Structure formats: C-alpha cells, structure tokens
VMD Tcl script that draws the C-alpha trace (Angstrom):
set ca {
  {265.31 -269.80 -27.71}
  {263.56 -268.31 -30.64}
  {265.70 -267.57 -34.06}
  {263.27 -265.46 -35.71}
  {262.92 -261.86 -34.87}
  {259.85 -260.11 -36.99}
  {259.48 -256.15 -37.34}
  {255.97 -255.78 -36.31}
  {254.23 -256.77 -33.10}
  {290.06 -273.47 -21.85}
  {294.11 -274.98 -22.22}
  {293.86 -275.80 -18.31}
  {291.55 -278.69 -16.77}
  {288.62 -276.85 -14.57}
  {288.56 -277.28 -11.12}
  {286.70 -279.30 -9.38}
  {285.44 -280.89 -12.13}
  {284.03 -278.29 -14.26}
  {284.07 -278.92 -17.72}
  {285.17 -276.12 -20.11}
  {284.41 -275.81 -23.85}
  {286.61 -273.62 -25.30}
  {286.40 -273.33 -29.53}
  {289.79 -273.73 -31.09}
  {291.82 -274.04 -27.57}
  {293.91 -276.39 -28.61}
  {294.80 -274.34 -31.59}
  {295.76 -271.64 -29.55}
  {297.77 -273.69 -26.80}
  {301.26 -272.12 -27.84}
  {300.47 -268.60 -28.44}
  {302.27 -266.56 -25.58}
  {300.56 -265.17 -22.63}
  {300.27 -261.13 -23.66}
  {303.15 -259.19 -22.26}
  {302.93 -255.95 -20.59}
  {303.48 -254.28 -24.16}
  {301.67 -256.95 -26.24}
  {297.88 -256.37 -27.26}
  {296.08 -259.60 -26.58}
  {294.43 -261.79 -29.38}
  {291.24 -263.42 -29.61}
  {293.18 -266.50 -28.71}
  {294.85 -264.86 -25.61}
  {291.21 -263.97 -24.51}
  {290.15 -267.38 -24.62}
  {293.16 -268.94 -22.57}
  {292.44 -266.27 -19.96}
  {289.16 -266.67 -19.63}
  {289.75 -270.41 -19.44}
  {292.00 -270.12 -16.38}
  {289.25 -267.69 -15.06}
  {286.74 -270.32 -15.16}
  {289.46 -273.43 -14.32}
  {290.50 -270.88 -11.19}
  {287.36 -269.03 -10.04}
  {284.33 -271.74 -10.88}
  {282.57 -270.78 -7.43}
  {282.67 -266.78 -8.29}
  {281.08 -267.82 -11.08}
  {278.20 -270.28 -9.87}
  {280.08 -273.17 -11.93}
  {279.93 -276.44 -10.56}
  {280.94 -280.00 -11.84}
  {277.70 -280.93 -13.46}
  {277.69 -277.75 -15.97}
  {279.70 -276.95 -19.27}
  {280.45 -273.66 -20.70}
  {280.82 -272.81 -24.33}
  {281.64 -269.70 -25.94}
  {279.59 -267.49 -27.57}
  {282.02 -264.07 -28.37}
  {285.06 -262.24 -27.50}
  {285.19 -258.98 -27.36}
  {289.48 -257.30 -27.31}
  {289.16 -253.70 -26.73}
  {291.92 -251.25 -28.11}
  {293.52 -251.19 -25.14}
  {293.36 -254.77 -24.42}
  {290.54 -255.32 -21.95}
  {289.14 -258.46 -22.76}
  {285.58 -259.99 -22.72}
  {284.19 -263.81 -23.18}
  {280.76 -264.28 -23.55}
  {279.58 -267.86 -22.66}
  {276.97 -270.14 -22.26}
  {275.71 -272.44 -19.96}
  {274.40 -276.24 -19.75}
  {273.64 -278.21 -16.82}
  {273.82 -282.11 -16.91}
  {273.89 -281.62 -21.01}
  {270.85 -279.29 -21.20}
  {270.83 -276.00 -22.55}
  {270.49 -273.27 -19.32}
  {268.06 -270.01 -20.34}
  {269.14 -267.50 -18.61}
  {272.93 -269.11 -17.96}
  {274.93 -266.71 -20.10}
  {277.90 -264.71 -18.54}
  {280.46 -262.45 -19.70}
  {284.44 -262.55 -18.20}
  {286.02 -259.29 -18.03}
  {289.86 -259.51 -18.13}
  {292.64 -256.81 -17.64}
  {295.16 -256.32 -21.10}
  {297.57 -259.20 -18.76}
  {294.73 -261.34 -18.26}
  {294.27 -260.80 -14.50}
  {290.19 -261.21 -13.76}
  {288.13 -258.04 -13.22}
  {284.60 -259.68 -12.87}
  {281.44 -260.78 -14.70}
  {278.40 -259.87 -16.36}
  {275.98 -262.77 -15.00}
  {272.23 -263.25 -16.24}
  {271.21 -265.33 -13.35}
  {273.45 -265.42 -9.94}
  {270.82 -267.86 -8.95}
  {272.54 -271.58 -7.81}
  {271.99 -273.86 -10.61}
  {271.01 -277.45 -8.71}
  {268.44 -279.64 -9.51}
  {266.79 -282.57 -7.72}
  {266.73 -284.10 -11.35}
  {266.26 -283.89 -14.90}
  {263.69 -286.36 -15.48}
  {260.39 -284.51 -16.77}
  {257.17 -285.45 -14.91}
  {255.05 -283.45 -17.79}
  {255.95 -285.93 -21.01}
  {256.89 -284.13 -24.27}
  {253.95 -284.90 -26.17}
  {252.16 -282.95 -22.96}
  {254.34 -280.26 -23.61}
  {253.86 -280.08 -27.49}
  {249.96 -280.08 -26.71}
  {249.73 -277.03 -24.38}
  {252.13 -275.12 -26.72}
  {250.05 -275.70 -29.67}
  {247.04 -274.66 -27.74}
  {248.72 -271.33 -26.90}
  {249.32 -270.68 -30.30}
  {245.50 -271.55 -31.11}
  {244.80 -269.02 -28.14}
  {247.19 -266.40 -29.11}
  {245.56 -266.43 -33.15}
  {241.99 -266.62 -32.36}
  {239.50 -266.73 -35.43}
  {242.41 -268.02 -37.21}
  {242.23 -271.39 -39.22}
  {245.72 -272.52 -38.09}
  {247.49 -275.36 -40.70}
  {250.26 -277.75 -40.38}
  {250.63 -276.96 -37.00}
  {254.07 -278.45 -35.41}
  {255.06 -278.23 -32.00}
  {258.82 -279.46 -31.18}
  {259.37 -279.65 -26.93}
  {263.23 -279.35 -26.12}
  {264.29 -280.16 -22.15}
  {265.58 -276.80 -21.00}
  {266.77 -275.07 -17.39}
  {264.99 -272.14 -17.04}
  {267.00 -270.08 -15.03}
  {265.19 -266.55 -16.19}
  {261.90 -266.75 -13.74}
  {263.04 -267.49 -10.43}
  {264.47 -270.69 -9.03}
  {266.32 -272.77 -11.91}
  {263.60 -275.23 -12.81}
  {263.43 -278.05 -15.18}
  {261.29 -276.58 -18.33}
  {260.13 -277.47 -21.67}
  {260.67 -274.89 -24.34}
  {258.25 -275.86 -27.05}
  {258.56 -274.02 -30.35}
  {255.21 -274.38 -31.84}
  {254.61 -272.94 -35.76}
  {251.75 -273.21 -38.33}
  {250.66 -271.35 -41.57}
  {247.23 -269.01 -40.72}
  {244.61 -268.45 -43.04}
  {246.80 -267.21 -46.00}
  {249.69 -269.68 -45.49}
  {252.02 -267.00 -44.00}
  {253.81 -268.23 -40.74}
  {252.81 -267.73 -37.00}
  {254.45 -269.05 -34.27}
  {254.84 -268.92 -30.21}
  {257.90 -270.02 -28.05}
  {256.28 -271.00 -24.90}
  {257.81 -272.61 -21.74}
  {256.68 -274.96 -19.69}
  {257.13 -276.08 -15.84}
  {258.49 -279.51 -16.89}
  {257.16 -280.94 -13.49}
  {253.60 -279.25 -12.88}
  {252.67 -278.11 -16.81}
  {252.27 -275.03 -15.66}
  {252.44 -271.97 -18.06}
  {256.10 -270.18 -17.42}
  {256.03 -267.57 -20.04}
  {255.21 -267.33 -24.28}
  {256.64 -265.44 -26.57}
  {256.44 -264.08 -30.23}
  {258.50 -267.13 -32.36}
  {258.50 -264.68 -35.29}
  {260.45 -261.66 -33.60}
  {259.15 -258.98 -36.91}
  {259.68 -255.58 -38.62}
  {256.53 -254.24 -39.35}
  {258.47 -254.32 -40.52}
  {273.06 -249.94 -60.40}
  {269.67 -250.71 -59.36}
  {266.85 -248.81 -59.42}
  {265.01 -249.69 -56.17}
  {261.66 -249.07 -54.86}
  {262.77 -247.10 -51.51}
  {266.33 -245.56 -52.13}
  {266.16 -244.58 -55.63}
  {269.56 -245.76 -58.00}
  {271.77 -247.60 -55.80}
  {275.02 -249.26 -56.21}
  {275.38 -252.81 -56.26}
  {278.28 -255.28 -56.15}
  {277.33 -258.55 -58.16}
  {278.85 -261.80 -59.48}
  {279.06 -263.34 -62.34}
  {279.58 -262.07 -65.74}
  {276.88 -261.18 -69.24}
  {274.39 -262.11 -69.99}
  {274.12 -263.76 -66.33}
  {274.82 -261.52 -63.36}
  {273.85 -262.92 -59.89}
  {272.69 -260.32 -57.05}
  {275.44 -261.80 -55.27}
  {278.00 -259.82 -53.70}
  {281.62 -261.12 -52.92}
  {282.73 -258.13 -50.82}
  {280.53 -258.79 -48.02}
  {280.87 -262.46 -47.73}
  {278.47 -263.79 -50.38}
  {275.43 -262.11 -49.60}
  {272.94 -262.89 -52.16}
  {269.40 -262.24 -52.82}
  {266.46 -264.71 -53.75}
  {262.82 -265.03 -55.27}
  {261.11 -266.84 -53.00}
  {258.60 -266.94 -55.52}
  {255.67 -266.13 -52.96}
  {255.68 -269.26 -51.22}
  {255.75 -269.67 -47.75}
  {257.68 -272.34 -44.95}
  {257.50 -273.48 -41.72}
  {261.29 -273.31 -41.49}
  {261.16 -270.22 -38.88}
  {262.46 -271.95 -35.52}
  {264.31 -275.11 -34.78}
  {261.76 -276.68 -37.21}
  {262.27 -276.80 -40.53}
  {260.06 -278.33 -43.41}
  {259.79 -277.32 -47.09}
  {261.78 -274.17 -46.89}
  {260.55 -271.79 -49.67}
  {262.73 -271.33 -52.75}
  {265.44 -268.55 -52.98}
  {266.46 -268.56 -56.21}
  {269.30 -266.18 -56.79}
  {268.08 -263.10 -58.78}
  {270.17 -262.97 -61.90}
  {270.32 -259.88 -64.92}
  {271.57 -259.81 -68.02}
  {273.63 -256.57 -68.48}
  {273.54 -255.98 -64.57}
  {271.15 -253.03 -64.34}
  {268.47 -254.06 -61.84}
  {264.95 -253.17 -61.78}
  {262.89 -250.51 -62.66}
  {262.01 -248.40 -59.61}
  {258.00 -249.98 -59.21}
  {256.76 -253.19 -58.43}
  {256.23 -254.56 -61.81}
  {259.39 -255.33 -61.73}
  {260.10 -258.59 -59.57}
  {263.91 -257.43 -59.05}
  {262.50 -254.04 -57.93}
  {262.53 -255.03 -54.44}
  {265.52 -257.31 -54.57}
  {267.60 -254.23 -55.27}
  {265.92 -252.64 -51.99}
  {266.98 -255.72 -49.89}
  {270.60 -256.04 -51.23}
  {270.95 -252.73 -50.77}
  {269.47 -252.66 -47.55}
  {272.34 -255.92 -46.61}
  {275.07 -253.80 -48.03}
  {274.78 -250.56 -46.11}
  {274.13 -252.58 -42.61}
  {276.64 -254.52 -43.16}
  {279.18 -251.44 -43.83}
  {277.50 -249.76 -40.67}
  {278.63 -252.70 -38.30}
  {281.94 -252.42 -40.15}
  {282.64 -248.80 -40.52}
  {281.28 -248.21 -37.14}
  {281.70 -250.38 -34.91}
  {284.49 -252.62 -36.72}
  {282.39 -256.09 -36.73}
  {282.96 -258.02 -40.17}
  {279.90 -259.41 -40.94}
  {276.33 -260.27 -38.11}
  {278.18 -262.62 -36.52}
  {281.62 -260.97 -36.78}
  {282.87 -264.27 -38.91}
  {282.57 -262.25 -41.89}
  {280.39 -264.68 -43.64}
  {276.97 -263.13 -45.58}
  {273.61 -263.56 -44.42}
  {270.94 -263.86 -47.66}
  {267.10 -262.52 -48.18}
  {264.22 -263.87 -49.34}
  {262.05 -261.50 -51.12}
  {258.62 -261.78 -52.11}
  {257.20 -264.41 -49.30}
  {253.78 -265.31 -48.84}
  {250.51 -264.05 -50.10}
  {249.86 -260.09 -48.56}
  {252.68 -260.63 -46.08}
  {252.64 -258.37 -43.53}
  {255.70 -258.66 -42.53}
  {259.38 -259.18 -42.62}
  {262.03 -261.22 -40.20}
  {265.11 -262.36 -39.25}
  {265.88 -266.19 -39.00}
  {269.07 -267.68 -37.48}
  {268.43 -271.17 -38.58}
  {268.98 -269.94 -41.94}
  {270.98 -266.87 -41.50}
  {269.07 -265.00 -43.63}
  {266.33 -261.55 -43.73}
  {262.53 -262.70 -45.25}
  {260.77 -259.72 -46.85}
  {257.07 -260.23 -47.18}
  {255.21 -257.47 -50.05}
  {252.89 -256.73 -47.84}
  {248.96 -256.31 -48.75}
  {248.74 -252.47 -50.10}
  {246.31 -251.71 -48.43}
  {248.27 -250.81 -44.59}
  {251.93 -251.58 -45.95}
  {253.58 -252.04 -48.99}
  {256.95 -254.43 -49.79}
  {258.67 -254.43 -46.44}
  {262.27 -253.64 -48.00}
  {263.37 -250.08 -46.99}
  {266.39 -249.20 -45.01}
  {265.44 -248.91 -41.47}
  {263.16 -252.33 -42.20}
  {266.85 -253.83 -43.35}
  {268.66 -252.79 -40.38}
  {266.48 -253.92 -38.05}
  {266.26 -257.44 -39.01}
  {270.17 -257.40 -39.37}
  {270.76 -256.33 -36.26}
  {268.35 -258.88 -34.34}
  {271.38 -261.09 -35.88}
  {273.67 -259.46 -34.35}
  {271.74 -259.46 -30.83}
  {271.67 -263.40 -31.05}
  {275.01 -263.81 -31.59}
  {276.03 -261.34 -28.49}
  {273.60 -260.23 -25.73}
  {270.80 -263.03 -26.88}
  {268.50 -261.21 -25.42}
  {265.06 -263.35 -24.57}
  {261.97 -262.14 -26.35}
  {259.77 -261.76 -23.43}
  {259.39 -259.00 -20.86}
  {261.77 -256.43 -20.22}
  {264.64 -257.89 -22.47}
  {262.33 -258.66 -25.27}
  {261.50 -255.08 -25.37}
  {265.16 -254.19 -25.33}
  {265.85 -256.41 -28.30}
  {263.32 -254.90 -30.58}
  {264.52 -251.71 -29.27}
  {267.99 -252.50 -30.11}
  {266.65 -253.60 -33.91}
  {265.16 -250.10 -33.61}
  {268.37 -248.17 -32.56}
  {270.61 -249.95 -35.03}
  {268.19 -249.77 -38.09}
  {267.67 -246.31 -37.09}
  {271.88 -245.79 -36.96}
  {271.83 -247.52 -40.34}
  {269.38 -244.98 -42.11}
  {271.15 -242.09 -40.74}
  {274.76 -243.81 -42.00}
  {273.29 -244.63 -45.82}
  {273.28 -240.62 -46.34}
  {270.77 -241.33 -49.02}
  {268.90 -238.62 -50.16}
  {266.01 -240.30 -51.33}
  {265.72 -242.14 -47.97}
  {267.59 -239.90 -45.53}
  {268.02 -240.45 -41.64}
  {264.78 -240.27 -39.48}
  {263.38 -241.40 -36.39}
  {260.54 -242.96 -37.90}
  {260.50 -246.98 -38.03}
  {259.12 -248.22 -41.32}
  {257.68 -244.76 -42.57}
  {258.36 -245.82 -46.21}
  {256.63 -249.07 -45.86}
  {253.46 -247.61 -44.28}
  {250.08 -247.29 -46.45}
  {247.16 -245.22 -45.73}
  {245.22 -248.32 -44.92}
  {247.32 -247.89 -41.05}
  {246.07 -244.78 -40.24}
  {249.44 -243.43 -39.11}
  {252.71 -242.50 -41.31}
  {255.02 -245.01 -39.88}
  {254.92 -247.92 -37.47}
  {256.75 -246.44 -34.22}
  {257.99 -243.51 -33.25}
  {261.49 -242.94 -31.35}
  {260.82 -239.25 -30.12}
  {257.43 -240.38 -28.90}
  {256.74 -243.87 -28.86}
  {253.70 -243.65 -27.70}
  {251.94 -241.64 -30.68}
  {251.38 -245.28 -32.38}
  {248.89 -245.39 -29.30}
  {250.17 -248.68 -27.78}
  {254.01 -248.14 -27.24}
  {255.30 -246.85 -23.79}
  {256.99 -243.49 -23.17}
  {258.05 -244.47 -19.60}
  {259.00 -247.25 -18.06}
  {256.59 -248.66 -14.69}
  {255.90 -251.92 -13.34}
  {253.79 -253.02 -15.79}
  {256.16 -252.45 -18.68}
  {257.43 -255.90 -19.28}
  {253.59 -257.37 -19.37}
  {253.61 -255.27 -22.66}
  {254.70 -256.85 -26.04}
  {258.02 -256.49 -26.69}
  {256.89 -254.30 -29.80}
  {255.49 -251.73 -27.24}
  {257.82 -252.21 -24.38}
  {260.75 -251.51 -26.53}
  {259.20 -247.79 -26.70}
  {260.97 -247.55 -23.59}
  {264.36 -247.86 -25.04}
  {263.47 -246.49 -27.90}
  {262.63 -243.03 -25.94}
  {265.91 -242.99 -24.24}
  {267.86 -243.50 -27.54}
  {266.27 -240.24 -29.21}
  {266.35 -238.56 -26.01}
  {270.46 -239.79 -25.48}
  {271.14 -238.71 -29.34}
  {269.18 -235.55 -30.00}
  {268.01 -234.54 -26.84}
  {264.23 -232.87 -25.38}
  {262.16 -230.83 -26.88}
  {260.63 -229.92 -30.88}
  {263.43 -229.80 -33.22}
  {263.74 -230.46 -37.12}
  {265.46 -232.89 -38.53}
  {266.28 -233.71 -42.44}
  {262.83 -231.81 -42.71}
  {260.79 -233.81 -39.80}
  {259.64 -232.23 -37.16}
  {260.23 -234.18 -33.60}
  {258.84 -233.18 -29.81}
  {260.40 -235.33 -27.53}
  {259.10 -235.05 -23.95}
  {260.30 -236.42 -20.81}
  {258.40 -238.32 -18.18}
  {259.40 -235.81 -15.38}
  {259.51 -232.92 -16.66}
  {263.31 -232.45 -17.33}
  {265.71 -231.55 -19.85}
  {267.97 -233.66 -21.93}
  {270.61 -232.52 -23.97}
  {271.55 -234.71 -26.41}
  {275.12 -236.32 -27.82}
  {274.89 -236.97 -30.78}
  {273.83 -240.42 -32.79}
  {277.40 -241.68 -32.97}
  {278.10 -241.65 -29.50}
  {274.73 -243.24 -28.68}
  {275.67 -246.23 -31.31}
  {279.18 -246.64 -29.52}
  {277.81 -246.63 -25.92}
  {274.70 -248.98 -27.24}
  {276.99 -251.25 -28.89}
  {279.32 -251.64 -26.69}
  {276.53 -252.51 -23.58}
  {275.25 -255.35 -25.83}
  {278.33 -256.79 -26.85}
  {280.55 -256.35 -23.72}
  {277.84 -256.01 -20.60}
  {274.02 -257.05 -21.52}
  {273.06 -260.67 -21.32}
  {270.36 -262.78 -21.81}
  {268.01 -261.72 -18.64}
  {268.95 -257.75 -19.01}
  {266.33 -255.60 -18.01}
  {265.46 -251.48 -18.33}
  {267.40 -251.15 -14.88}
  {269.97 -253.75 -16.17}
  {270.17 -251.78 -19.48}
  {270.76 -248.55 -17.75}
  {273.90 -249.91 -15.66}
  {275.00 -251.49 -18.81}
  {274.97 -247.92 -20.93}
  {276.71 -246.05 -18.33}
  {279.13 -248.90 -17.97}
  {279.86 -248.64 -21.65}
  {280.06 -244.68 -21.47}
  {282.87 -245.12 -18.10}
  {284.81 -247.65 -20.66}
  {284.87 -245.05 -23.99}
  {284.72 -241.78 -21.97}
  {285.04 -241.51 -18.35}
  {282.67 -240.19 -15.36}
  {283.24 -236.77 -15.61}
  {282.27 -235.99 -19.14}
  {279.07 -234.76 -20.88}
  {278.53 -238.72 -21.76}
  {278.66 -240.54 -18.57}
  {275.94 -237.68 -17.35}
  {273.48 -237.53 -20.60}
  {273.28 -241.53 -20.31}
  {271.84 -240.98 -16.66}
  {269.83 -238.22 -17.92}
  {268.13 -240.04 -20.44}
  {267.25 -242.61 -18.17}
  {266.06 -240.55 -15.26}
  {263.88 -239.12 -17.85}
  {262.12 -242.27 -19.26}
  {261.86 -243.06 -15.48}
  {264.52 -245.45 -15.01}
  {266.65 -244.67 -12.39}
}
mol new
graphics top color blue
foreach p $ca { graphics top sphere $p radius 0.5 }
foreach p [lrange $ca 0 end-1] q [lrange $ca 1 end] { graphics top cylinder $p $q radius 0.2 }
display resetview
C-alpha cells in the first residue's frame, strides 16, 4: 500500500500447520504467565496472542497457507491486551488481511477485530497478467490523473498481492506509479489490478499530502532542543529520538513510495550561536524552525496525552526535509524514509506548508500506518485523512501557542489570497470548501479522500464542541447537523482519547464509517462505560452526520 500521505487533495507451534511469526518471541519464552495480580507486559501479550493463534486458527480465518506478523501491541492499564497482526498468503501480502486479537488480563481470548471475514482460498498464485502489463496499466492511470501535464521519469513497480479489500479475495497487482510533473514535483498513484483479467480494481493517490530558541514563520519565537556546540549547533533533538530538520535545497526525488531514485538531500541545518531563523522566508532556516517545532510539539502531544513514545511507538525519531521542489504546494509523510517533506508553496495560493496543524497532520499519517493502516481509498481513505486532520488540530491546541492558537480550520496559516478561501478545510462545516462532505451517504466512498474525510471531521467537531454557533479562540463556528438534531460536545480531550483508542485497538485497514462508529463506541465503552455522557455523545455525533 501507499506509504506517502500528502496534505491536500508465538512460543507455541500453530495448529494445523499455521505459521505464526511473533517478533522477539524467543526472548520472551521464559517470561512468566501473568498472574491474577500482575500487569501483563508486551512480552506476555505476545505470548498470549500466539497461543490464541495456535489454538483457534479457524476462529481467525487462518489456514496452513497463511503466515502472520505482529504490527502493534497495546496493553491497557487494567491489563487487557490487544495484539495487531498482518497476514500473508503463500508468501504474498494480503490487503485487508489485518486483524486485532483482544485478550483479558489473564490472557483469555475475548474476540477479534478483522478487516475481512472472507475465506482466503485461491486456486493459485500465478498471474495471467504479466508484471510489465500491470505496470503499463498503472502508468496509464497516472497519466490520466495528470492530464495536460508532461510527466517525466515515470516508473511503475508492480507487486503481486492478495486483495481481500474488495469482495471475494483475489490475486492482484499492486503497482506504485510515480513520476515528476513539469515543475519537477512528485506525482503518484497506487493502482490495484486484477492479476487474472487485467481489470482495474481500485486506484488512489500515492502521495497523501497535507495541503498541506528559533524565530519561526508562523509560531513566533519558540524553544528548540538542539545538538552540538558553538560554532556548529545542529537542528537535531536528542530528547526526541534525534529528530532533525534538513534542507532539501529545492531538489526533488522519486523516493516517495517503494521506489527510491536520487533522494533529495536533507543536509542538517547548522547554526553558530543556537539562535535559529529570523522569522522571514529570507532566512532559509526560518521554515526549518517551524518544521522542527512542529515535530517537537507533535511528539509531545502523543507522549503527554496518549503515552506513545514517538510516531512508531519505539522511541525513534523521524526527520524533516524543507525547501523541497519548485513552488511545491504540498507536504507529505513518507514511511519509506520515516520522514516529512515540506514544499515552499507557490506564494499565490499557498505559502510554506510548515504550520503546526500541517506537521501534526503529516506525523499522524505515520501513527496510522503503524496502527490501523487505513487503506488510502474509499471510506477508509477518508478516515485516514480525517484521523490526520483530527490529531493535527489537537496538536495545535495542545501546543497552546499564542502566535498560532488552536482552531478547527485546517492549514489556515499557509493559505494565500489566490486560493479563494481562508483555509484548506473546515471541521465544523466541511462543505465550506465547496467539495467536502458534511454528511455520509452511499456515494461518500467515491469522493477523493481529502473530501470524504469531511464526514469524520464533522463528527469530531460535533463530539468535541457540539452543534450550533460559538466562538473559540476568536474564531466563529456554526456547525449544523444532518438530521436537525442538537449535539452537546464532551471536549477535545475526550475526543482525542476516544479516537486514539479506536484507531489503535479497533480499526483495521478496511474500516468504513459504519465501522468507525462501532470502533469509537467500543472505545467510549472501554474508557467511560455505556451509561455516561461520553458513550451517548459518540452515538449522537455519528447520527448527526448520517452514520447510524
């Protein structure tokens, strides 16, 4: 699946021959099973989940031809355990094969969240459509999506997969097609092709963008933790996994999916006196201050609020590339380099895309990729984008920066007069941008993911703030409901807690809006019970956007 998220647009053998791959399982073999009064560890959760896979393969739809690998582990404060797996079939990745095993404190199996319940049984894994043909078909899709543009350095790399996201599981080619447009900036599409017939199954944006002490461009003078010493301080933060910011020197690359060719440099910014930038674009380090600060604040939000140690939960830092491309009107997160990339904008529609909510948005794509891995297409793609908008907004509020106060406008600081509006997206009433959906209907999944995200954004605003007119941090909002109801909000903190638990424990790659409703209700139940205002508010907010 696509790795780039732009801003705009066990210890026991498996039964029946099922192979179970559990990271670091041998190192945990001597760990004692959690007792009645012990809090289970990650190692205990892995051992318990491996036992479930060995004992109950049929319950999870596993067969001898499938392998599983652990993607993520969550252990609740009360000892409940949730272990997330990816699946392969006869060595091929399974799109929609992911599932989460839920366990009680004592390791007892409680149930599972599965992206698909379809049986994985193919007659064979030899494609009738050759890889070069799949590459040609994907290249054609990319050209059609960029009609009127002269594309250069177009590359298409097919990978044979099992598609369990679209009906009956089938053999398919997943092809990442990438190129450069006339300005040298990256464009990409991920194309899913039936490996038997050559029919296109699906296609989605390969770049998931966010339309998307130093003196920053947007956030005033901000504190920075750096490395080195005079006269060569580095914009690298050893307290946050050595996250750093480098200068891409206005170069571009094709290393935006699984294909890496001529990656643009990211020379770490240095400074003689540890005072960075001058608050204007005349100093190249100014936007680097914004990017580094945005990374710091996002790291702190996930740590302080959700107890997450870095984007991947492993304490490792990412890095930023600023000054990317030529008047590039976007920013994106790329899993392949575990990095964020920011364009300078064209100066007419957009300025440098390094505002706080953009940074929070992009890094949250990384969190999603390490947890639910919501497919960037259809309703799950809209939820992927909404997740980044939601957490980007919560990061902005968490920063509590007077120069860039929190709001429910997405990318408002980067917008210039030529765009024709004052923000990229609006969470209180998404349709204010002229394209996003306020309410769910059967056509929602056919919209571009940056517009179908409106349903999730609208739900999130209503859950946090409620319906009707109000002013927050000097910004006026007036959020309607799709059914004429009145919704009372429960606050941003509870929105964030509920959505994070739903994302990390219950959502899977194929989650739709109906599935998100179930996931968030389950999360609210876990956190607050079913008899309180929180559970009722989640139900009411979904009903208010036509998801019931």
